[in-house]
C-alpha positions as CSV (number, residue, x, y, z in Angstrom):
1,M,-80.6,62.0,37.6
2,A,-81.0,59.7,34.8
3,G,-78.1,58.1,32.8
4,S,-78.2,59.3,29.5
5,R,-76.0,59.7,25.6
6,D,-74.0,56.7,26.8
7,T,-73.9,58.0,30.5
8,F,-73.5,61.1,29.5
9,A,-70.2,60.2,27.5
10,L,-68.6,58.2,30.0
11,E,-68.8,61.0,32.3
12,Q,-67.4,64.0,30.3
13,M,-64.3,61.3,29.7
14,G,-63.2,61.3,33.2
15,N,-63.6,65.1,33.8
16,P,-67.0,65.4,34.8
17,D,-68.6,68.4,35.8
18,R,-71.7,67.1,38.1
19,P,-73.9,68.2,41.1
20,D,-73.6,67.2,44.6
21,G,-75.1,64.3,45.3
22,A,-76.4,63.3,41.6
23,V,-77.4,60.2,41.1
24,L,-76.1,58.7,37.5
25,D,-78.1,55.9,36.4
26,I,-76.3,52.9,35.1
27,V,-79.6,50.9,34.5
28,R,-82.9,52.9,35.2
29,N,-84.4,50.0,36.7
30,G,-81.7,50.1,39.8
31,D,-82.7,48.5,43.0
32,M,-79.1,49.6,44.7
33,I,-77.3,52.6,45.0
34,I,-73.3,52.3,45.2
35,K,-70.9,55.3,45.9
36,V,-67.6,55.2,43.9
37,G,-64.3,57.3,44.3
38,N,-62.9,59.4,47.0
39,E,-65.1,61.7,49.6
40,T,-63.9,65.0,47.5
41,K,-65.0,63.1,43.8
42,A,-67.2,60.4,45.5
43,R,-70.5,59.3,42.7
44,L,-73.4,57.9,43.3
45,L,-74.7,55.1,40.9
46,R,-77.8,53.0,40.6
47,V,-76.9,49.8,39.8
48,S,-78.6,46.2,39.6
49,S,-77.8,43.8,42.8
50,Q,-78.3,40.7,40.8
51,T,-76.7,41.7,37.6
52,L,-73.5,42.6,40.0
53,K,-73.8,39.1,41.6
54,E,-74.5,37.2,38.3
55,G,-71.3,38.7,36.4
56,S,-68.8,39.6,39.3
57,K,-67.3,37.1,42.2
58,Y,-66.2,40.1,44.1
59,F,-69.9,41.3,44.1
60,E,-71.7,38.5,44.5
61,A,-69.3,37.6,47.8
62,R,-69.8,40.9,48.5
63,L,-73.7,41.0,48.6
64,G,-74.1,37.4,50.2
65,P,-74.2,36.3,53.3
66,N,-70.5,36.0,54.8
67,W,-70.9,39.8,54.6
68,G,-73.8,40.3,56.4
69,S,-75.4,42.4,53.2
70,Q,-77.7,40.1,51.5
71,D,-80.8,41.7,53.4
72,K,-79.5,45.6,53.6
73,T,-81.1,48.3,51.1
74,F,-78.1,50.4,49.9
75,T,-79.8,54.0,48.9
76,V,-78.5,57.6,48.3
77,S,-78.6,58.2,51.9
78,S,-77.2,54.6,52.6
79,P,-74.9,53.3,49.4
80,L,-72.4,50.4,49.1
81,T,-69.2,52.6,49.2
82,V,-67.0,50.2,46.7
83,D,-62.9,51.5,47.3
84,A,-62.5,52.4,43.6
85,E,-61.4,55.4,41.6
86,Y,-64.6,57.1,40.1
87,D,-62.9,57.4,36.2
88,V,-64.2,56.6,32.7
89,G,-62.7,53.3,33.1
90,F,-65.2,52.5,35.8
91,V,-68.1,53.8,34.2
92,L,-67.1,51.6,31.1
93,F,-66.9,49.0,33.5
94,M,-70.3,49.2,35.0
95,L,-71.7,49.7,31.2
96,I,-70.2,46.5,30.4
97,L,-71.4,44.4,33.7
98,H,-74.8,45.6,33.2
99,A,-74.8,44.4,29.2
100,V,-75.6,48.1,28.4
101,P,-74.5,48.9,24.6
102,L,-73.3,52.2,23.5
103,K,-75.5,53.5,21.3
104,D,-73.9,56.6,20.2
105,P,-70.7,55.0,18.0
106,R,-68.5,58.6,18.4
107,T,-68.5,57.6,22.4
108,G,-66.5,54.6,21.7
109,L,-64.1,56.4,19.4
110,R,-63.3,58.4,22.4
111,I,-62.1,55.7,24.7
112,K,-58.1,55.4,24.8
113,L,-55.4,53.0,25.8
114,K,-55.3,54.4,28.8
115,H,-59.1,53.8,29.5
116,F,-58.8,50.1,28.3
117,R,-55.8,49.7,31.1
118,K,-58.2,50.4,33.9
119,L,-60.8,48.6,32.5
120,A,-58.9,45.7,32.5
121,A,-57.5,45.8,35.9
122,L,-60.8,46.3,37.1
123,V,-62.2,42.9,35.7
124,D,-59.7,41.5,36.5
125,M,-60.0,43.0,40.3
126,Y,-63.8,42.5,40.5
127,M,-63.4,39.1,39.1
128,Y,-65.5,39.6,35.8
129,H,-67.0,36.5,34.0
130,G,-69.1,37.9,31.2
131,D,-68.8,39.0,27.6
132,I,-66.3,41.8,26.3
133,P,-68.4,43.8,24.0
134,A,-67.2,43.6,20.5
135,Y,-66.3,47.6,20.1
136,I,-63.5,47.0,23.2
137,T,-62.3,44.3,20.9
138,Q,-62.5,46.4,17.5
139,R,-61.0,49.5,19.6
140,L,-58.1,47.1,21.1
141,D,-57.2,45.6,17.5
142,E,-57.0,49.1,16.1
143,H,-53.7,49.3,18.2
144,L,-52.2,46.2,16.5
145,A,-51.0,45.7,12.7
146,E,-53.0,43.4,10.3
147,N,-51.2,39.9,10.2
148,H,-48.8,40.5,7.0
149,V,-45.3,41.1,7.3
150,P,-45.2,44.4,5.3
151,V,-47.3,46.0,7.8
152,I,-46.1,45.1,11.4
153,L,-44.2,47.4,12.6
154,K,-42.7,47.8,16.3
155,S,-44.8,49.5,18.7
156,V,-44.7,50.5,22.5
157,F,-48.1,49.1,22.8
158,L,-47.9,45.5,21.8
159,L,-47.2,44.4,25.6
160,D,-50.4,46.8,26.5
161,I,-52.4,45.1,24.4
162,L,-51.5,41.4,24.8
163,T,-51.9,42.4,29.0
164,I,-55.1,44.2,28.2
165,S,-56.6,41.0,26.2
166,Y,-55.5,39.0,29.0
167,L,-57.1,40.2,31.4
168,L,-60.4,40.7,29.3
169,N,-60.1,37.0,28.2
170,L,-59.9,37.9,24.5
171,A,-57.7,35.1,23.2
172,D,-58.1,36.1,19.5
173,L,-56.3,39.2,20.4
174,F,-54.2,38.0,22.8
175,A,-53.1,35.2,20.0
176,K,-52.5,38.1,17.5
177,A,-50.7,40.7,20.1
178,S,-48.5,37.4,21.0
179,R,-47.3,36.7,17.4
180,Q,-46.5,40.6,16.4
181,I,-44.4,40.9,19.9
182,M,-42.4,38.2,19.1
183,W,-41.8,38.8,15.5
184,C,-40.5,42.9,15.4
185,L,-39.6,42.8,19.5
186,T,-36.4,41.6,21.3
187,S,-36.2,41.3,25.2
188,K,-34.6,44.7,25.3
189,D,-37.1,46.4,23.8
190,L,-40.3,44.9,26.4
191,P,-38.9,47.9,29.1
192,G,-39.6,50.4,26.8
193,A,-43.0,49.3,26.0
194,S,-45.6,51.9,27.4
195,I,-47.1,49.5,29.9
196,E,-47.2,50.1,33.7
197,P,-45.4,47.6,36.0
198,G,-48.7,47.4,38.1
199,M,-50.5,45.7,34.8
200,L,-47.2,43.2,34.2
201,A,-48.0,41.9,37.7
202,L,-51.3,40.7,36.7
203,L,-49.9,38.1,34.6
204,P,-48.9,34.7,35.7
205,I,-45.8,34.6,33.6
206,D,-42.7,36.9,33.8
207,I,-42.9,37.8,30.1
208,F,-39.1,38.9,30.7
209,A,-38.1,35.7,32.1
210,V,-39.4,33.7,29.2
211,F,-39.1,35.7,26.1
212,D,-35.5,35.1,25.1
213,R,-36.4,31.2,25.9
214,E,-39.0,31.0,23.6
215,S,-36.8,33.5,20.6
216,H,-33.8,31.2,21.1
217,R,-35.8,28.4,20.2
218,L,-38.1,29.2,16.9
219,R,-34.5,31.0,15.9
220,S,-34.0,27.1,14.9
221,S,-37.2,25.6,14.5
222,L,-38.3,28.5,11.9
223,L,-35.8,27.1,9.5
224,N,-38.0,24.6,8.4
225,S,-40.7,27.0,7.4
226,L,-37.8,28.8,5.0
227,P,-38.6,27.7,1.6
228,I,-37.3,24.3,-0.3
229,V,-34.8,25.9,-2.8
230,F,-31.1,24.4,-2.2
231,Y,-30.3,21.5,-4.2
232,P,-26.8,20.1,-4.7
233,E,-24.3,21.5,-6.3
234,P,-23.4,19.9,-9.5
235,H,-20.4,17.6,-8.8
236,I,-18.9,14.6,-10.3
237,G,-18.1,10.6,-9.1
238,S,-20.2,10.7,-6.0
239,S,-23.2,9.7,-7.8
240,G,-22.3,7.4,-10.2
241,E,-23.4,9.5,-12.6
242,D,-21.3,12.5,-14.4
243,N,-23.0,15.7,-14.1
244,A,-25.3,14.7,-11.8
245,W,-27.3,17.3,-10.1
246,W,-28.1,14.8,-7.1
247,C,-26.2,12.2,-5.3
248,K,-27.8,10.1,-2.8
249,K,-25.7,11.7,0.3
250,C,-27.1,15.0,-0.8
251,D,-30.8,14.6,-1.1
252,A,-30.4,12.8,2.6
253,V,-29.5,16.3,3.4
254,P,-32.9,18.2,5.3
255,H,-33.5,21.4,3.8
256,E,-32.9,23.4,7.3
257,Q,-29.4,22.5,7.2
258,R,-28.7,23.4,3.8
259,W,-29.9,26.7,4.7
260,M,-28.1,26.6,7.6
261,Q,-24.7,25.4,5.7
262,E,-25.3,27.9,2.6
263,V,-27.0,31.0,4.2
264,V,-27.3,31.2,7.9
265,S,-23.5,30.2,9.5
266,K,-22.5,32.7,7.0
267,S,-24.6,35.7,7.6
268,E,-23.5,38.7,9.1
269,M,-26.4,38.7,11.8
270,W,-25.9,35.3,12.9
271,T,-22.2,35.5,13.2
272,E,-23.0,39.0,15.6
273,E,-25.2,36.9,17.6
274,Q,-22.9,34.0,18.1
275,A,-21.6,36.8,20.3
276,S,-24.3,38.5,21.8
277,P,-27.3,36.1,21.5
278,L,-30.6,37.6,20.6
279,L,-29.9,40.9,19.2
280,Y,-31.9,40.6,16.5
281,S,-35.9,40.7,15.9
282,I,-37.1,37.2,14.2
283,D,-38.3,39.5,11.4
284,R,-34.8,41.4,10.7
285,L,-33.4,37.8,11.2
286,F,-35.2,35.7,8.7
287,S,-35.5,38.6,6.3
288,S,-31.8,39.0,6.0
289,H,-31.8,34.7,5.6
290,L,-34.1,35.3,2.5
291,A,-32.4,38.6,1.2
292,D,-29.3,36.4,1.6
293,M,-30.2,33.7,-0.9
294,E,-32.1,36.0,-3.7
295,M,-28.3,37.2,-3.8
296,L,-27.1,33.8,-5.0
297,D,-26.0,32.1,-8.1
298,T,-29.4,30.2,-8.8
299,S,-27.8,28.2,-12.3
300,R,-27.9,24.8,-12.8
301,E,-24.9,24.4,-14.9
302,C,-22.1,22.7,-13.7
303,T,-19.0,24.2,-12.5
304,P,-16.3,24.1,-15.2
305,E,-14.4,21.5,-16.1
306,G,-11.2,20.9,-13.1
307,H,-13.2,23.3,-10.5
308,Q,-15.7,20.3,-9.9
309,T,-17.8,21.4,-6.0
310,A,-17.1,18.6,-3.8
311,C,-20.0,16.7,-2.5
312,G,-22.4,18.1,0.1
313,H,-22.5,21.8,-1.4
314,F,-25.9,23.5,-2.4
315,R,-27.6,26.0,-4.9
316,P,-30.5,27.5,-5.0
317,R,-33.1,27.5,-7.6
318,Y,-36.9,27.4,-8.6
319,I,-37.5,30.6,-6.8
320,D,-41.1,31.9,-8.0
321,V,-42.2,33.7,-5.2
322,N,-41.3,36.9,-4.1
323,H,-39.2,38.1,-0.6
324,D,-42.3,39.1,1.2
325,E,-44.2,36.0,0.8
326,M,-41.2,33.7,1.7
327,L,-41.6,35.9,4.7
328,Q,-45.0,35.7,5.3
329,D,-44.7,32.1,5.4
330,V,-41.9,32.1,8.2
331,F,-44.6,34.2,10.0
332,R,-47.2,32.1,9.5
333,A,-45.3,29.4,10.8
334,M,-44.0,30.6,13.9
335,G,-47.8,30.8,15.3
336,G,-49.0,32.7,18.8
337,V,-49.5,32.0,22.3
338,C,-52.6,30.0,23.3
339,M,-54.2,32.4,25.9
340,H,-55.7,29.4,27.9
341,C,-52.2,27.8,28.1
342,F,-50.6,31.0,29.0
343,K,-52.7,30.9,32.4
344,T,-51.4,27.6,33.2
345,G,-48.1,29.0,32.8
346,R,-47.0,28.2,29.5
347,F,-45.5,30.5,27.3
348,K,-45.0,28.6,23.6
349,Y,-45.8,29.7,20.1
350,E,-47.5,27.0,17.9
351,V,-49.5,27.8,15.2
352,Y,-52.5,25.5,16.7
353,C,-53.1,24.5,20.4
354,E,-54.7,21.1,20.2
355,Q,-55.7,21.1,23.9
356,H,-58.0,23.9,23.6
357,G,-58.4,23.6,19.5
358,L,-57.9,27.0,19.1
359,S,-56.1,28.5,15.8
360,L,-53.1,30.3,16.6
361,T,-52.2,32.4,13.5
């Protein structure tokens, strides 16, 4: 039986109605038959032995001399048995391994996240090292919002996309998922994700163990990305010039320290996190900081005589961008995680990975 219309629409999306003993062609000129699935639901597939060996380290070894299979002929009556569940994910994996494109775009639209999970696990299991088709990346990307702060939402699928993109070696998608996870989730949200424990076990790092550490670091480092809007309160005497808007002592205070003094340390969220650390997402926390700043007096007028402000106090001015634009700058400065560094056990958010020459924004 020859394969047709995207291999029978990926075997009727997991509920195939096929005659016993029928052979489904992954490639019509394949030189070997493999048997997939258990005895009651086994399926025979016609594949290319050379393609299997070139794209999969597992099949390269399985069909090599160490397994004594290099000279064997695998036929309908004597197929190579592959210990895997026969489902949509496996058909999709075989098509990708053989570089068979989907000719009907409707087939790709029917592939669900659960099928991508299975595909990712198979790519890892059989050590596939070829390319992933663009339609896979596009379908996965549909589960993520655009990297624009007003539309990024908390989603139970974020950890799924991070894991799947890692196993499929999709560095850009991995970075995007990592950014949205840190931006809108807290560690207490992670256990509620839809991902299966078996998938998480395939990652080289325990996400739950490193997430809080990095979230804590970003709370401090991202203060640098807040807008430079705080300038000294008018005060007398410290600069040698009456009613000066600045003095050298005030001018030397870093702007992140000004934010901490005038906004962050006075916020309710910050106070709550001193008692229970990391309660809030980066998104909520920094949006709150900006909102608190926007409510402050931006006047440059000096405090009435007799009530001069002491040196070392600051007031915002020159706020010429809106809330979302300022928050977007924070999001951009957060960056993402480099997938290649992640493979080596490094989980750090940065704008650009120097080692791998990869933009993470």
